[in-house]
Phi, psi and omega in degrees: 000313184297313181301321179292324176299315181297321183287331180283331188246357179266082180230355179197149182290147183258089176060233182260009176277152174287170181285097182288353174267008179263138178301319183293321179292321177296325176296318182292327180291321183294316184294316179297318178297321176299316175304312181298322181296317178298320181294319178292323180292317181293326181293341180236042183301146181270176179287324182250159181293324181298312179296321175303316181287326177297314180298316177301313178299317179296316180293317177300317176298320180293311182293312180298321176298316178296314185289317182292315184297319177297316179297317178292326181289321180291325175296325180290322187254023182301327182294328176283316183295330186297339185268004184268159173285174183296316182293315183297317177300321179294315181296317183294315183290323176297320180292326175294313172305317181292325179291316177290336174294320178298312177303314180293322180293318177297318180296321179295319179298313185299311179301314185296314186295322179290329185284316184273324187241007181053031176214162185260124168248137185257350187215135171221096195304312181294324179292317182290319178301313183293320176294319178295316180301313181294321182296314184290320182296314178299316178299317180295321180294319180289321178295321178296318179293319178297324183295313178296316179295325179290316182295322174299312178303311184292327180293313178297326180289320177294318179292321175295320176297317183294315178297317179299315179298317178299319182290324179293318175294326175298323183277001177302130180311316183298317185299309183296315183302309181298324182290314182292323182292321179297318178295320181297324180289326183277345181300321183270327186273318185214082186301328184288315177290328175298314176301317180295321180296321175296319173297324175297312184295322181294321182292323179292322177288323180295320175299316175300328180268356176298135180271357179294143175269353173217140175228168179280162173296326174304321179287324179293321175292321181301311182294328179291319181295322180297321177295319181294323177297318179297312177294326179294324176294322183286312186270338182086159183290335180296317185272329184246105178250123189248126176242118176261137177234089176201152182258106179290350175277339183246344182290140180279079185300334181272000178301133179272125182223160176297144181289154174065049173263313183279308187309313178298324178294319176295321177296318176301316183300322181286313187291324183260339183250311183273313182305319184291341183273131179295327178274355181076212182175183185256124172263124175252132178233121178236132175231132185218127175277107181264024179090281179273346185213166174247132183256130177234129183230133175234127179235156180206154181291153176280132182290156176298158180302146180089000179241031183263031184285351179247015180300321181301312178299321178303315182293321179295318180293323179289321174300319177295322175292322175301315181292321181294321177296319183294322183285326181285318188238352183065222180283358178285344182242152175216158178230134182227124175245126176233147182224130176245192181290338188233346190219142173247133188227124171246125182229136176216156182236133176234145181283152176273120185249000000 
């Protein structure tokens, strides 16, 4: 019956919680609950070994019943819980555990009163309140741990995905062919620029393959500049006009940020806005130190009608950036996209840490 329930409900992850409809997850929950039961039993150890083992058995029964009942109930109502926010999900899960703790406490009071006094008592306020307090506190601590772990996992996944997307874009046949072809033409005409172009291409790949989760703003700007130099050689100064708006004297170049925040936006602006236009266009890049945060804006011309074949890829890149900003900074960062008749503008703000 339990296996059938799991197979029917285990179709999507429940927020930051693990899949409680999975047998492996339930086994981990049982083991963790047993560890908690042992700790609680040792904290209230009796004088004799016999009483200690009895207390351990009763405590294990109480904790396991509460934890398994709560887990299976959460599995059953996962479709409803999946629609809740993080705060609502936390409150609901803690409430479910508290409710089943009350049930277990009442059953314990009934069993104890019948065994000792041969009569049934249904309520012991202090006993129930103590159990609910312990259960809710432990639940909140576990949920906090799961939330932090999930955020870390999602952040690593998003960073890895961004680097994979960047590497994949580097590996586009057209990009490599155009870059190498440009370098080959420069070897005879301008050997110095050809050498610089090769070094730029190597540094772009090196940054893409970097395993760090944080780099300095200076490093991000450096790889962006190298990419722009490569594209400038390919498109020419007539088609690619770059306008920088930043004060090098005030920018926090040592500020640590997630890698590949600015460069992919610049690449998208060229690929989706400048390149489709025969006459090219102006790429605008603005960085402004606003004291507590850093404002970054990238603008590009809107391509003419009939050249929107890559808009889906553009939206995917922007959604990936939005998710990475949310994972890295939460509500302290924001992304805003505006489009007018002639200009496409992507702006985001990140806090200075």
